[in-house]
N, C-alpha and C positions, 0 to 999 in steps of 0.2 A: 322373204324368204327361198321360194321360186330359185332367181335369181344364185342364187349362193350354194344349191343346189347343184343348177346346172353346170354355175361356172366350177364347182368342184370336182362333176361328171368330165367335164371334156378337158381338165387341166391334167387332170388324172390321165387317162387313156391318153390325148396327145403330150406326155411325156417324157415317152421313147422318140421322138422323133430324133431322125437322125437327115447329112445336109449325100443325103446317097440316091439322088435322082430320082425315086419313086417317085414323092408329093415338094418333094422340095433340093432344090436344083440340086445337082452334084458338084463338090467341095468335097471331094480327098472322104467320105466317111465319115466327119466329126460330129458328135451327140449335138443338139439345137431346142436345147430346153427351150424354149419360146411360155409355151405357160404357165414357169415362172413365175417371165415376165406379168406374160398376162395375172398371175396371182398377186404383186408386188403393186399393181394398179386398184383392177376392181377390189378382192376384200374390205383393206381400206377403206373405199369410197362407198359400199355397201351399208361399213357398220356406220360411218356421218351421216349420209343419204334416213339409216333409221334411225337415229338420231339424233335427227331432227323436227323428227314426224311421234318419238321415242314416248313414254312417257312413266323412265323410268329407266334402270341399268337391264333391266333383262331383253329389255324388250331394244335398248338400242347394239346392244350381246346376239342378240336373233342371230345376226347372217355372219356372227364371229366362227359359231360353236354350231351350226346348219353346215358351212362349212368342210367344220374340222374334225363334226360329226360324217360325211360322206363321205370324205379323203378317208379314217377308218373303215369305213363299211364297206364300201366296195374297192377298199388297196387290199380291205380283208379276207375279204368274199366278194369273191364280186360275180359279171353277173353269169355264168357259170357255176364259181362254188368255187374257184382257183385265186389265188394272192398276184394280184394286180398289181402288187408294189413295184417298186424297183428294187434289190438292192444293193445301192449303191451312193453317191455322192449324190445322183437328181429329186432321187426320192426328200432327202433332207432342208436339202432347199430347194424343192420343191414345200412341205410342210413349216421351212425359217422362214420363205420369201412371202408365205400370204400368210401365216398369222400369226408378223414380231410385228408386221406395218397396220395388220388390224385390230388390234393390243395397241396396241398406240395409239390411234381413231380415240376406240372406248378410254385409254387413260383421259385421253381433252377431254370427254364428252363427261365423266366423271371429272372432271376435275372440278372441269367447267359451272359444271351441277351445284357439286357443293363447295364451290364457289359467291356462287345465286342465294343454294341458305344459311352461307350466314352474315349473310344482307340485311 
């Protein structure tokens, strides 16, 4: 859950990265939301890892819930009390990129648990 918290904070704060020559190479000042790709990979991975050691659905869902709650909290009430969420497509893709694959991984765990309970 700590990893989900840290990843959510980093993904949110680095979401506005641009290819403007400041932190990344200069390529016509394009938006480069690399943290969305990070969310797509790490959120379901954390759910899968938690489901291996979980004794129930809530424990398996904990990384996804922590990730989502952290994004909402820090996005709406940032470290200085201001809104950090961007009002464009990158925010929607960040939420979808982490929540949908994470929910699919959780659903796979719940399906396996239900199948094991039927036998």
